[in-house]
N, C-alpha and C positions, 0 to 999 in steps of 0.2 A: 566385792563381788561385782563383776562387770555384767552389764546387760547386753542384749543383742545390739548389733550395729544397725542404726537406723538408715534406711535408704530414702533419699529425697525423691520428689516427684520427677518423673521423666519429662524433659522438655519436648514439646511438639516440634517437629521439623517443619520449617516453612516450605510451602509448596513452591516449586520453581517451574516456570513455564518455559518451554523450549521455543526458540525463535523458528518460525516456519521456513522451510527450504523450498516449498512449492507454492505458487501463488495463483490467483485468478487472473486470466488474461483480459485486459481492457479492450483489446481489438475485437475479439470474437465472443466475449462474454462467457467463456467456458470456465468451469470451476476446476481448480487444481491442475492446470496444464502448463503453466509458465515456469520454466526452470531458469536459474541464474547460475552461471559458472564464473568464478573469479579466479584468474590465473596471474602469476607473477612472472614477467619476462623482462630481463635487463633492468632490474630494480624499478620497474613500473608495473602497476597493477592494471589489468584489463578485465572488463566484465562483458560477458556475452549473455544476452537474454534471448530465449527462444521459446516459442509455443509449439507444443506437440500437435495440436489440432489444426490450427490455421497456418502453420509453418512460418510464422512471423519471426524475424531474427534481426537483432540490432546489437551493435558493439559500442561500448563506452571505453574510450582510451584513458580518460582522466578520472581515475578512481582514487580517493584518498586512502591513506595507509590504514585508517581505522574504520573504513566503511565496510559494512557487512551486506548480506544479500537484501535485507529489508530496507536498508538505506538506498540501495541502487533501485529497488522496486519502487520506492516512493518518488525518487527522482524521475524515473521513467513515467510514472503516472502523471506527475506535474507537467512533464514535457508533452505528453499526449493531450492533456486538457488545455494547455496553452496553445498548441497547434490547432486544436479543434475550435477554440475561441476565435482565432485569427481567420479561419476559413469559413466560419459560420456567417451567413449573409442575412439571417433573420433579424427581427427587431424585438428584443425582449421587453423593451419599454411598452410596446404596443400591447403585448399580452398582459402585462401588469395593469394597464389602463382599462382593458376590457374587464378584467376580474374586479377591479375597483368599482366600475359602473354597475356590475351585476349585484354587488353587495349594497350599493347605495340605492334606496328606494326611489329617489328623485321625485319628479312631479307625477301625480296620477291624473289621468284624463277622465 
């Protein structure tokens, strides 16, 4: 006499996260306004980045075959930060020295 067929425990599905397609603009600091379009022309990938709010637009000609929108966004952010560092004329060491002096009690008169 056979018994009932036992059912095993159901496996929980792992949660998958979607890669974002809309990003925050580094130029105008607006949330969710930066769009990236990747197109393929003549066996070469091109990427166009544009912001809806500030109308900023840039084009990348050399895009890798496996690059996605998030890779291009990260590359663009690095380019912006590198360009800002070159154009920045302030002295960060001076700010660090001032902060260190405030923390140090030094001599009391």
